[in-house]
C-alpha positions in Angstrom: 304.3 -54.9 79.6 303.8 -55.8 76.0 302.2 -52.6 74.9 303.9 -52.0 71.6 301.8 -52.6 68.5 298.5 -52.4 70.3 295.7 -49.9 69.6 296.3 -46.3 70.7 293.6 -44.1 71.9 292.6 -41.0 70.0 291.5 -39.3 73.2 294.9 -37.6 73.7 295.6 -33.9 73.7 299.3 -32.8 73.7 299.9 -29.4 75.2 303.6 -30.0 76.0 304.8 -27.4 73.5 303.0 -24.6 75.3 303.4 -23.2 78.8 300.0 -24.4 79.9 298.3 -21.0 79.8 297.9 -18.3 82.5 295.4 -17.8 85.2 295.4 -17.9 88.9 293.7 -20.0 91.5 294.3 -23.3 93.3 293.8 -26.8 92.1 290.3 -27.0 93.5 288.5 -30.3 92.9 291.4 -32.1 91.4 292.1 -35.7 92.4 295.9 -36.3 92.2 298.5 -38.9 92.6 300.4 -37.4 95.5 303.8 -36.1 95.6 301.9 -34.0 96.2 294.7 -38.3 92.9 291.0 -36.6 92.2 288.0 -34.2 92.7 284.9 -33.8 92.3 277.1 -38.4 86.8 274.6 -39.0 84.4 271.0 -40.1 84.2 271.5 -43.7 82.9 274.3 -44.1 85.5 272.0 -43.2 88.4 271.4 -46.9 89.0 275.1 -47.5 89.4 275.3 -44.6 91.9 272.5 -46.1 94.0 274.0 -49.6 93.9 277.5 -48.4 94.7 276.3 -46.4 97.6 274.0 -49.1 98.8 276.6 -51.7 99.1 278.1 -52.7 95.8 276.0 -55.7 95.2 277.1 -56.2 91.6 280.1 -58.1 90.2 281.3 -58.9 86.7 282.2 -62.2 85.0 285.6 -61.8 83.3 284.1 -63.4 80.1 281.9 -60.3 79.7 284.9 -58.0 79.3 285.8 -57.1 75.8 289.2 -58.0 74.5 291.8 -55.5 73.4 292.6 -54.6 69.8 295.8 -54.6 67.9 297.3 -52.4 65.3 299.3 -49.2 65.1 302.3 -47.7 66.8 304.9 -50.4 66.3 308.3 -49.0 67.3 311.7 -50.2 66.4 312.9 -49.9 70.0 313.5 -53.4 71.4 314.7 -52.5 74.9 311.4 -53.6 76.4 311.1 -50.5 78.5 310.4 -46.8 77.9 313.3 -44.6 78.8 312.4 -42.4 81.7 313.0 -39.2 79.9 311.1 -39.9 76.7 309.1 -37.0 75.4 309.9 -34.6 78.2 309.9 -30.8 78.1 308.7 -28.3 75.6 308.9 -29.1 71.9 308.5 -32.9 72.5 308.0 -34.8 69.3 304.4 -35.0 68.1 304.3 -38.8 68.5 307.2 -39.7 70.7 307.5 -43.0 72.5 306.1 -41.8 75.8 303.0 -40.4 74.1 302.5 -43.7 72.3 302.8 -45.6 75.6 300.3 -43.3 77.3 297.9 -43.5 74.3 298.1 -47.3 74.4 297.5 -47.6 78.1 294.5 -45.2 77.8 293.2 -47.4 75.0 293.4 -50.5 77.2 291.4 -48.7 79.9 288.8 -47.8 77.3 288.5 -51.5 76.3 288.0 -52.6 79.9 285.6 -49.9 81.1 283.6 -50.0 77.9 283.2 -53.7 78.5 282.2 -53.3 82.1 279.7 -50.6 81.4 278.3 -52.4 78.4 277.8 -55.6 80.4 275.6 -53.6 82.7 273.5 -51.9 80.0 275.3 -48.6 80.2 277.5 -46.5 77.9 281.0 -45.5 79.1 282.1 -41.9 78.4 285.7 -42.1 77.5 287.9 -39.4 79.2 290.5 -37.3 77.5 294.1 -37.4 78.6 296.0 -34.2 78.3 299.8 -34.2 78.2 301.4 -31.0 79.6 304.8 -29.8 80.6 305.4 -27.7 83.7 302.1 -26.1 84.3 298.5 -26.4 83.0 295.1 -24.7 83.4 292.1 -27.0 83.7 288.5 -26.6 84.6 289.6 -27.3 88.2 292.1 -24.4 88.2 295.7 -23.6 87.4 298.4 -26.0 88.7 301.9 -27.2 88.1 303.7 -30.5 87.7 304.5 -30.5 91.4 300.9 -31.5 92.1 301.4 -34.8 90.2 299.0 -36.4 87.7 295.4 -35.5 88.4 291.8 -35.9 87.2 289.5 -33.0 86.9 285.8 -33.9 87.0 284.9 -30.4 85.6 286.1 -31.3 82.2 286.4 -35.1 82.4 290.1 -35.0 81.7 293.2 -36.7 83.1 296.2 -34.4 83.2 299.7 -35.8 83.0 303.2 -34.3 82.8 305.2 -37.4 81.7 308.2 -36.1 83.6 306.4 -37.5 86.6 307.4 -41.0 85.4 311.0 -40.0 85.7 310.4 -38.7 89.2 308.5 -41.9 90.0 311.5 -43.9 89.0 314.5 -41.8 90.1 313.1 -40.2 93.3 310.7 -42.8 94.5 312.3 -46.0 93.2 309.2 -47.1 91.2 310.1 -48.0 87.7 308.6 -50.2 84.9 305.9 -49.8 82.3 303.2 -51.3 84.5 304.1 -48.9 87.3 303.4 -46.1 84.9 300.3 -47.7 83.6 299.0 -48.0 87.2 299.3 -44.2 87.6 297.2 -43.7 84.5 294.7 -46.4 85.5 294.3 -44.8 88.9 293.3 -41.4 87.4 290.9 -43.2 85.0 289.5 -44.8 88.1 288.6 -41.3 89.4 286.8 -40.8 86.0 284.7 -43.9 86.7 283.9 -42.6 90.1 282.8 -39.3 88.5 280.5 -41.0 86.0 278.9 -43.2 88.7 278.3 -40.2 91.0 280.8 -41.0 93.7 282.9 -37.9 93.3 280.0 -35.5 93.1 278.6 -37.1 96.3 282.0 -36.8 98.0 282.5 -33.2 97.1 279.0 -32.4 98.3 279.5 -34.2 101.6 282.9 -32.9 102.5 281.7 -29.3 102.5 280.0 -29.9 105.8 282.7 -32.3 107.2 285.5 -31.7 109.7 289.0 -31.9 108.2 289.6 -35.3 109.9 286.4 -36.7 108.4 287.0 -35.2 105.0 290.5 -36.7 105.0 289.1 -40.1 105.9 286.6 -40.1 103.1 289.2 -38.8 100.7 291.2 -41.9 101.6 288.2 -44.1 100.8 287.9 -42.4 97.4 291.6 -42.7 96.6 291.8 -46.3 97.7 288.8 -47.2 95.6 290.5 -45.6 92.6 293.5 -47.9 93.4 291.1 -50.9 93.4 289.6 -49.8 90.1 293.1 -49.6 88.7 293.6 -53.1 89.9 290.3 -54.2 88.2 291.7 -52.8 85.0 295.0 -54.7 85.6 293.1 -57.9 86.1 291.5 -57.8 82.7 294.7 -56.5 81.1 296.5 -59.5 82.5 293.9 -61.8 80.9 294.9 -60.4 77.5 298.4 -61.8 78.0 300.2 -58.5 77.7 301.7 -58.4 81.2 305.2 -59.8 81.7 306.9 -61.4 84.7 307.6 -58.7 87.3 304.9 -56.3 86.0 302.6 -56.8 89.0 305.4 -56.3 91.4 306.3 -53.0 89.7 302.8 -51.7 90.1 302.6 -52.9 93.8 306.0 -51.2 94.4 304.6 -47.9 92.9 301.6 -48.1 95.2 303.9 -48.8 98.1 306.2 -45.8 97.3 303.3 -43.2 97.1 301.5 -44.1 100.3 301.0 -41.1 102.6 303.2 -42.6 105.3 306.0 -43.4 103.0 305.9 -40.0 101.3 305.8 -38.1 104.6 308.6 -40.0 106.1 310.7 -39.5 103.0 309.9 -35.8 102.7 309.9 -34.7 106.3 311.3 -37.5 108.3 308.1 -38.2 110.3 304.4 -39.0 109.7 301.2 -37.3 110.7 298.5 -39.9 110.4 295.6 -37.5 110.8 296.7 -35.7 107.7 296.6 -38.8 105.5 294.2 -38.4 102.6 295.3 -41.0 100.0 296.0 -44.0 102.1 299.1 -45.7 103.6 301.4 -47.7 101.6 299.9 -50.9 103.0 296.4 -49.8 102.2 297.2 -48.7 98.6 298.9 -52.1 98.0 296.0 -53.9 99.5 293.3 -52.3 97.5 295.1 -52.4 94.2 295.9 -56.1 94.7 292.3 -56.7 95.7 291.0 -55.4 92.5 293.7 -57.1 90.5 293.0 -60.5 92.1 289.2 -60.5 91.6 288.4 -58.2 88.7 285.1 -57.4 90.5 283.9 -53.9 91.4 282.0 -55.5 94.2 285.4 -56.0 95.9 286.2 -52.3 95.7 283.7 -51.0 98.3 286.0 -48.9 100.4 283.0 -47.2 101.9 281.3 -50.1 103.6 284.5 -52.1 104.5 287.4 -51.2 106.7 290.1 -49.6 104.7 
């Protein structure tokens, strides 16, 4: 992924030099990438909510998406890949390579989603991405790195311990810049769901659901976030910054963090009724679907079999 030298987002908070604060309580409302995805709108976005829930009748012409910008952050490293342990731990450099990568990917998501929202007469509210190390306190509660990257709708922030990228590579066999970018884009996809009212609706509905029904709807939410990440990947590819093998890296990451694959790896057997993110095949399918078309209308996991 040719990310170096491109625009970096200013919507980054770096809390890696602290312990993440105190406090008790569970990670309620978070949407986390499992190793453990998301949780859970605005007046002008009400139209989108209604359209989404009614059947996703809208699609987007790629020509309407704004192009990416250049400038800033050129590094001397010529390896083509970020080292898996860049910027880890307390006392990480203020602008280390991993932070620059994350800021660049976040900027790319801003370009795409600003374009999509603008094309439909709406304003995109850009999320903040907070880098932390070990543990963190968010509006959704106190949690640790073991939960994986997550999005908290309470404060509209994506939370990421970049050590997860090393775990993704070394423990789950999913390496590559675009695999890491997929993780960020998935969490930003939850932010889009929050803005369009999908997450608030889900959180409201699951309070009266059985565990089985709540897990099924959680899968629909997570797979849609995968599809939204694919939509982002579609337009990112059009900018010419993806390299040979990048798509395969992202698809492999989706494969490695499917519920069935994770359960089999961790406990040696699978419990399908406990799935709440989607199987490996489902996660690959929905990311690829968004990537191939670039249309939100193809990301309707609620009205189509998942």
